[in-house]
ChimeraX commands (.cxc) that place a marker at each C-alpha (Angstrom):
marker #1 position -0.07,-0.07,0.23 radius 0.5
marker #1 position 3.19,2.22,1.10 radius 0.5
marker #1 position 4.46,1.58,-1.99 radius 0.5
marker #1 position 0.98,2.37,-4.34 radius 0.5
marker #1 position 1.13,5.66,-2.70 radius 0.5
marker #1 position 4.96,6.26,-3.38 radius 0.5
marker #1 position 4.34,5.92,-6.69 radius 0.5
marker #1 position 1.30,8.10,-7.13 radius 0.5
marker #1 position 1.86,11.60,-7.47 radius 0.5
marker #1 position -1.44,12.67,-6.50 radius 0.5
marker #1 position -1.85,10.72,-3.52 radius 0.5
marker #1 position 1.23,11.82,-1.98 radius 0.5
marker #1 position 0.03,15.44,-2.56 radius 0.5
marker #1 position -3.80,14.51,-1.14 radius 0.5
marker #1 position -1.76,12.62,1.65 radius 0.5
marker #1 position 0.78,16.01,2.33 radius 0.5
marker #1 position -2.76,17.82,2.04 radius 0.5
marker #1 position -4.13,15.66,4.79 radius 0.5
marker #1 position -1.50,15.82,7.41 radius 0.5
marker #1 position -0.88,19.80,6.98 radius 0.5
marker #1 position -4.93,20.12,7.33 radius 0.5
marker #1 position -4.67,17.67,10.90 radius 0.5
marker #1 position -1.88,19.73,12.36 radius 0.5
marker #1 position -3.15,23.56,11.57 radius 0.5
marker #1 position -5.95,21.88,13.35 radius 0.5
marker #1 position -4.26,20.69,15.83 radius 0.5
marker #1 position -2.48,24.01,16.36 radius 0.5
marker #1 position -6.04,26.21,16.86 radius 0.5
marker #1 position -7.49,23.69,18.81 radius 0.5
marker #1 position -5.33,22.56,20.91 radius 0.5
marker #1 position -3.12,25.04,21.88 radius 0.5
marker #1 position -3.90,26.97,25.18 radius 0.5
marker #1 position -5.19,30.93,24.57 radius 0.5
marker #1 position -4.72,30.90,20.66 radius 0.5
marker #1 position -7.65,31.94,19.21 radius 0.5
marker #1 position -9.83,31.81,22.27 radius 0.5
marker #1 position -10.91,35.36,21.84 radius 0.5
marker #1 position -13.11,34.47,18.31 radius 0.5
marker #1 position -14.37,31.44,19.86 radius 0.5
marker #1 position -18.26,30.94,20.22 radius 0.5
marker #1 position -18.85,29.10,23.29 radius 0.5
marker #1 position -22.10,26.84,23.51 radius 0.5
marker #1 position -21.58,25.83,26.59 radius 0.5
marker #1 position -22.51,27.54,30.01 radius 0.5
marker #1 position -20.39,28.12,32.70 radius 0.5
marker #1 position -23.01,28.33,35.43 radius 0.5
marker #1 position -26.68,28.40,35.99 radius 0.5
marker #1 position -28.93,30.85,38.28 radius 0.5
marker #1 position -32.74,29.71,38.32 radius 0.5
marker #1 position -32.48,28.56,35.26 radius 0.5
marker #1 position -30.77,31.56,33.28 radius 0.5
marker #1 position -27.08,30.02,32.49 radius 0.5
marker #1 position -24.32,32.26,32.19 radius 0.5
marker #1 position -22.40,31.66,28.42 radius 0.5
marker #1 position -19.05,30.78,28.72 radius 0.5
marker #1 position -17.93,33.48,26.91 radius 0.5
marker #1 position -18.89,35.77,29.65 radius 0.5
marker #1 position -16.85,34.12,31.99 radius 0.5
marker #1 position -14.03,34.34,30.00 radius 0.5
marker #1 position -14.20,38.19,30.06 radius 0.5
marker #1 position -14.43,38.13,33.31 radius 0.5
marker #1 position -11.92,35.99,33.94 radius 0.5
marker #1 position -9.40,38.90,31.50 radius 0.5
marker #1 position -10.69,41.56,33.55 radius 0.5
marker #1 position -10.05,40.43,37.06 radius 0.5
marker #1 position -6.14,39.02,35.57 radius 0.5
marker #1 position -5.81,42.80,33.95 radius 0.5
marker #1 position -6.74,43.80,37.45 radius 0.5
marker #1 position -4.21,42.35,39.78 radius 0.5
marker #1 position -1.46,42.08,36.44 radius 0.5
marker #1 position -2.12,46.44,36.28 radius 0.5
marker #1 position 0.50,47.10,39.11 radius 0.5
marker #1 position 3.39,44.62,37.31 radius 0.5
marker #1 position 2.78,41.57,40.09 radius 0.5
marker #1 position 1.96,38.05,38.74 radius 0.5
marker #1 position 1.79,39.03,35.48 radius 0.5
marker #1 position 2.96,35.23,34.08 radius 0.5
marker #1 position 3.16,33.18,36.96 radius 0.5
marker #1 position 0.50,30.64,36.66 radius 0.5
marker #1 position 1.01,28.64,39.84 radius 0.5
marker #1 position 0.39,32.54,41.82 radius 0.5
marker #1 position -2.55,32.80,39.72 radius 0.5
marker #1 position -3.97,29.14,39.70 radius 0.5
marker #1 position -3.04,30.27,44.25 radius 0.5
marker #1 position -5.58,33.78,44.23 radius 0.5
marker #1 position -8.48,31.30,42.71 radius 0.5
marker #1 position -9.30,34.39,39.61 radius 0.5
marker #1 position -11.36,31.48,37.72 radius 0.5
marker #1 position -13.18,31.32,40.53 radius 0.5
marker #1 position -13.66,34.86,41.44 radius 0.5
marker #1 position -14.40,35.73,38.00 radius 0.5
marker #1 position -17.62,32.93,37.91 radius 0.5
marker #1 position -18.45,34.21,41.97 radius 0.5
marker #1 position -18.47,37.62,40.38 radius 0.5
marker #1 position -21.12,36.80,37.70 radius 0.5
marker #1 position -23.40,34.40,39.76 radius 0.5
marker #1 position -23.44,37.63,42.48 radius 0.5
marker #1 position -24.70,39.78,39.44 radius 0.5
marker #1 position -26.99,36.93,38.25 radius 0.5
marker #1 position -28.67,36.58,42.00 radius 0.5
marker #1 position -28.53,40.25,42.84 radius 0.5
marker #1 position -30.72,41.03,39.87 radius 0.5
marker #1 position -33.14,37.66,40.35 radius 0.5
marker #1 position -33.59,38.98,44.39 radius 0.5
marker #1 position -34.12,42.62,42.23 radius 0.5
marker #1 position -36.70,40.91,40.27 radius 0.5
marker #1 position -38.70,39.29,42.80 radius 0.5
marker #1 position -38.85,41.51,45.38 radius 0.5
marker #1 position -40.15,44.15,42.43 radius 0.5
marker #1 position -37.20,46.55,42.93 radius 0.5
marker #1 position -35.86,48.12,39.84 radius 0.5
marker #1 position -33.38,50.86,39.16 radius 0.5
marker #1 position -34.67,54.06,37.08 radius 0.5
marker #1 position -32.67,55.42,34.19 radius 0.5
marker #1 position -32.79,58.77,36.65 radius 0.5
marker #1 position -31.39,56.77,39.58 radius 0.5
marker #1 position -28.21,55.97,37.68 radius 0.5
marker #1 position -27.86,59.38,36.22 radius 0.5
marker #1 position -27.84,60.74,39.54 radius 0.5
marker #1 position -25.51,58.38,40.80 radius 0.5
marker #1 position -22.80,59.02,38.60 radius 0.5
marker #1 position -22.89,62.35,38.49 radius 0.5
marker #1 position -22.41,62.25,42.59 radius 0.5
marker #1 position -19.63,60.01,42.12 radius 0.5
marker #1 position -16.96,61.34,43.91 radius 0.5
marker #1 position -14.43,60.16,41.24 radius 0.5
marker #1 position -16.11,62.48,38.47 radius 0.5
marker #1 position -16.01,65.75,40.35 radius 0.5
marker #1 position -14.10,68.48,39.81 radius 0.5
marker #1 position -14.19,70.95,42.27 radius 0.5
marker #1 position -17.84,70.12,43.28 radius 0.5
marker #1 position -19.68,69.45,40.60 radius 0.5
marker #1 position -19.94,66.68,37.61 radius 0.5
marker #1 position -17.07,66.69,35.28 radius 0.5
marker #1 position -19.46,66.78,32.39 radius 0.5
marker #1 position -20.26,64.37,29.78 radius 0.5
marker #1 position -17.26,64.81,27.45 radius 0.5
marker #1 position -14.45,64.55,30.07 radius 0.5
marker #1 position -17.33,61.34,31.68 radius 0.5
marker #1 position -16.88,59.49,28.19 radius 0.5
marker #1 position -13.20,60.28,27.61 radius 0.5
marker #1 position -12.17,59.00,31.37 radius 0.5
marker #1 position -13.82,55.96,30.57 radius 0.5
marker #1 position -12.17,55.37,27.20 radius 0.5
marker #1 position -8.80,55.82,28.60 radius 0.5
marker #1 position -9.72,53.16,31.23 radius 0.5
marker #1 position -10.69,50.79,29.16 radius 0.5
marker #1 position -14.54,51.34,30.06 radius 0.5
marker #1 position -17.67,51.52,27.88 radius 0.5
marker #1 position -20.13,54.18,29.29 radius 0.5
marker #1 position -22.80,50.93,29.23 radius 0.5
marker #1 position -20.85,48.74,31.57 radius 0.5
marker #1 position -20.11,51.20,33.74 radius 0.5
marker #1 position -23.32,52.42,33.96 radius 0.5
marker #1 position -24.51,48.67,34.37 radius 0.5
marker #1 position -22.39,48.64,37.47 radius 0.5
marker #1 position -23.55,51.51,39.28 radius 0.5
marker #1 position -26.98,50.30,38.46 radius 0.5
marker #1 position -25.89,46.75,39.93 radius 0.5
marker #1 position -24.52,48.33,43.12 radius 0.5
marker #1 position -27.93,50.75,43.38 radius 0.5
marker #1 position -29.95,47.43,43.12 radius 0.5
marker #1 position -27.56,45.58,45.58 radius 0.5
marker #1 position -27.87,48.89,47.92 radius 0.5
marker #1 position -31.92,48.34,47.62 radius 0.5
marker #1 position -31.82,44.67,48.79 radius 0.5
marker #1 position -30.03,45.17,51.82 radius 0.5
marker #1 position -32.00,47.75,52.93 radius 0.5
marker #1 position -35.44,45.83,52.43 radius 0.5
marker #1 position -33.77,42.71,53.87 radius 0.5
marker #1 position -32.17,45.46,56.32 radius 0.5
marker #1 position -35.69,47.38,56.81 radius 0.5
marker #1 position -37.54,43.88,57.90 radius 0.5
marker #1 position -34.85,42.87,60.35 radius 0.5
marker #1 position -35.37,46.41,62.45 radius 0.5
marker #1 position -36.78,44.83,66.05 radius 0.5
marker #1 position -38.25,46.81,69.15 radius 0.5
marker #1 position -36.18,47.32,72.24 radius 0.5
marker #1 position -40.11,45.61,73.80 radius 0.5
marker #1 position -40.34,42.79,71.41 radius 0.5
marker #1 position -36.24,42.07,72.40 radius 0.5
marker #1 position -36.80,41.90,75.77 radius 0.5
marker #1 position -39.80,39.48,75.44 radius 0.5
marker #1 position -38.11,37.54,73.59 radius 0.5
marker #1 position -35.12,37.53,76.21 radius 0.5
marker #1 position -37.35,36.62,78.51 radius 0.5
marker #1 position -38.96,33.64,77.37 radius 0.5
marker #1 position -36.17,32.29,76.04 radius 0.5
marker #1 position -34.27,32.71,80.15 radius 0.5
marker #1 position -37.33,31.41,81.51 radius 0.5
marker link #1:1,2 radius 0.2
marker link #1:2,3 radius 0.2
marker link #1:3,4 radius 0.2
marker link #1:4,5 radius 0.2
marker link #1:5,6 radius 0.2
marker link #1:6,7 radius 0.2
marker link #1:7,8 radius 0.2
marker link #1:8,9 radius 0.2
marker link #1:9,10 radius 0.2
marker link #1:10,11 radius 0.2
marker link #1:11,12 radius 0.2
marker link #1:12,13 radius 0.2
marker link #1:13,14 radius 0.2
marker link #1:14,15 radius 0.2
marker link #1:15,16 radius 0.2
marker link #1:16,17 radius 0.2
marker link #1:17,18 radius 0.2
marker link #1:18,19 radius 0.2
marker link #1:19,20 radius 0.2
marker link #1:20,21 radius 0.2
marker link #1:21,22 radius 0.2
marker link #1:22,23 radius 0.2
marker link #1:23,24 radius 0.2
marker link #1:24,25 radius 0.2
marker link #1:25,26 radius 0.2
marker link #1:26,27 radius 0.2
marker link #1:27,28 radius 0.2
marker link #1:28,29 radius 0.2
marker link #1:29,30 radius 0.2
marker link #1:30,31 radius 0.2
marker link #1:31,32 radius 0.2
marker link #1:32,33 radius 0.2
marker link #1:33,34 radius 0.2
marker link #1:34,35 radius 0.2
marker link #1:35,36 radius 0.2
marker link #1:36,37 radius 0.2
marker link #1:37,38 radius 0.2
marker link #1:38,39 radius 0.2
marker link #1:39,40 radius 0.2
marker link #1:40,41 radius 0.2
marker link #1:41,42 radius 0.2
marker link #1:42,43 radius 0.2
marker link #1:43,44 radius 0.2
marker link #1:44,45 radius 0.2
marker link #1:45,46 radius 0.2
marker link #1:46,47 radius 0.2
marker link #1:47,48 radius 0.2
marker link #1:48,49 radius 0.2
marker link #1:49,50 radius 0.2
marker link #1:50,51 radius 0.2
marker link #1:51,52 radius 0.2
marker link #1:52,53 radius 0.2
marker link #1:53,54 radius 0.2
marker link #1:54,55 radius 0.2
marker link #1:55,56 radius 0.2
marker link #1:56,57 radius 0.2
marker link #1:57,58 radius 0.2
marker link #1:58,59 radius 0.2
marker link #1:59,60 radius 0.2
marker link #1:60,61 radius 0.2
marker link #1:61,62 radius 0.2
marker link #1:62,63 radius 0.2
marker link #1:63,64 radius 0.2
marker link #1:64,65 radius 0.2
marker link #1:65,66 radius 0.2
marker link #1:66,67 radius 0.2
marker link #1:67,68 radius 0.2
marker link #1:68,69 radius 0.2
marker link #1:69,70 radius 0.2
marker link #1:70,71 radius 0.2
marker link #1:71,72 radius 0.2
marker link #1:72,73 radius 0.2
marker link #1:73,74 radius 0.2
marker link #1:74,75 radius 0.2
marker link #1:75,76 radius 0.2
marker link #1:76,77 radius 0.2
marker link #1:77,78 radius 0.2
marker link #1:78,79 radius 0.2
marker link #1:79,80 radius 0.2
marker link #1:80,81 radius 0.2
marker link #1:81,82 radius 0.2
marker link #1:82,83 radius 0.2
marker link #1:83,84 radius 0.2
marker link #1:84,85 radius 0.2
marker link #1:85,86 radius 0.2
marker link #1:86,87 radius 0.2
marker link #1:87,88 radius 0.2
marker link #1:88,89 radius 0.2
marker link #1:89,90 radius 0.2
marker link #1:90,91 radius 0.2
marker link #1:91,92 radius 0.2
marker link #1:92,93 radius 0.2
marker link #1:93,94 radius 0.2
marker link #1:94,95 radius 0.2
marker link #1:95,96 radius 0.2
marker link #1:96,97 radius 0.2
marker link #1:97,98 radius 0.2
marker link #1:98,99 radius 0.2
marker link #1:99,100 radius 0.2
marker link #1:100,101 radius 0.2
marker link #1:101,102 radius 0.2
marker link #1:102,103 radius 0.2
marker link #1:103,104 radius 0.2
marker link #1:104,105 radius 0.2
marker link #1:105,106 radius 0.2
marker link #1:106,107 radius 0.2
marker link #1:107,108 radius 0.2
marker link #1:108,109 radius 0.2
marker link #1:109,110 radius 0.2
marker link #1:110,111 radius 0.2
marker link #1:111,112 radius 0.2
marker link #1:112,113 radius 0.2
marker link #1:113,114 radius 0.2
marker link #1:114,115 radius 0.2
marker link #1:115,116 radius 0.2
marker link #1:116,117 radius 0.2
marker link #1:117,118 radius 0.2
marker link #1:118,119 radius 0.2
marker link #1:119,120 radius 0.2
marker link #1:120,121 radius 0.2
marker link #1:121,122 radius 0.2
marker link #1:122,123 radius 0.2
marker link #1:123,124 radius 0.2
marker link #1:124,125 radius 0.2
marker link #1:125,126 radius 0.2
marker link #1:126,127 radius 0.2
marker link #1:127,128 radius 0.2
marker link #1:128,129 radius 0.2
marker link #1:129,130 radius 0.2
marker link #1:130,131 radius 0.2
marker link #1:131,132 radius 0.2
marker link #1:132,133 radius 0.2
marker link #1:133,134 radius 0.2
marker link #1:134,135 radius 0.2
marker link #1:135,136 radius 0.2
marker link #1:136,137 radius 0.2
marker link #1:137,138 radius 0.2
marker link #1:138,139 radius 0.2
marker link #1:139,140 radius 0.2
marker link #1:140,141 radius 0.2
marker link #1:141,142 radius 0.2
marker link #1:142,143 radius 0.2
marker link #1:143,144 radius 0.2
marker link #1:144,145 radius 0.2
marker link #1:145,146 radius 0.2
marker link #1:146,147 radius 0.2
marker link #1:147,148 radius 0.2
marker link #1:148,149 radius 0.2
marker link #1:149,150 radius 0.2
marker link #1:150,151 radius 0.2
marker link #1:151,152 radius 0.2
marker link #1:152,153 radius 0.2
marker link #1:153,154 radius 0.2
marker link #1:154,155 radius 0.2
marker link #1:155,156 radius 0.2
marker link #1:156,157 radius 0.2
marker link #1:157,158 radius 0.2
marker link #1:158,159 radius 0.2
marker link #1:159,160 radius 0.2
marker link #1:160,161 radius 0.2
marker link #1:161,162 radius 0.2
marker link #1:162,163 radius 0.2
marker link #1:163,164 radius 0.2
marker link #1:164,165 radius 0.2
marker link #1:165,166 radius 0.2
marker link #1:166,167 radius 0.2
marker link #1:167,168 radius 0.2
marker link #1:168,169 radius 0.2
marker link #1:169,170 radius 0.2
marker link #1:170,171 radius 0.2
marker link #1:171,172 radius 0.2
marker link #1:172,173 radius 0.2
marker link #1:173,174 radius 0.2
marker link #1:174,175 radius 0.2
marker link #1:175,176 radius 0.2
marker link #1:176,177 radius 0.2
marker link #1:177,178 radius 0.2
marker link #1:178,179 radius 0.2
marker link #1:179,180 radius 0.2
marker link #1:180,181 radius 0.2
marker link #1:181,182 radius 0.2
marker link #1:182,183 radius 0.2
marker link #1:183,184 radius 0.2
marker link #1:184,185 radius 0.2
marker link #1:185,186 radius 0.2
marker link #1:186,187 radius 0.2
marker link #1:187,188 radius 0.2
marker link #1:188,189 radius 0.2
marker link #1:189,190 radius 0.2
view
């Protein structure tokens, strides 16, 4: 069989074509980090109340977490340290927390209006200059310089406001009067 392939030039070309295509395929799919940004994942990283978190969201969040750790020049290439820090778990936990907050907000009927987001942005101390808002143009330029889109930043503000509202609802429902505390204390100690 091999002797036949050696004699036939067309079979030889086909064999080389198959070998090269297999090698390229292995390079594209099995080298870690190669072409990951362009791949689309159908798998989900986790699920919160039936709402799946796409693997691509996990990869994007992991990259942001990694960037925040390496921005000060530490742990840029040491995989053991990165593994010990548990950055993958941190990224997944962050995504799950966001979904849980939005889910809890929906269950409680809490919403954050665009007006509340605008007021929070304008009142953010990082966006103040001489006691006032820095202005829309400087706001856009500042976010762009830090590699953050406006929608991404405002979604973060919306998330923080919603989490604050949920905490407020929970803590308000836990208010107990002194009379109730004394009655419960005396009941448990008798």
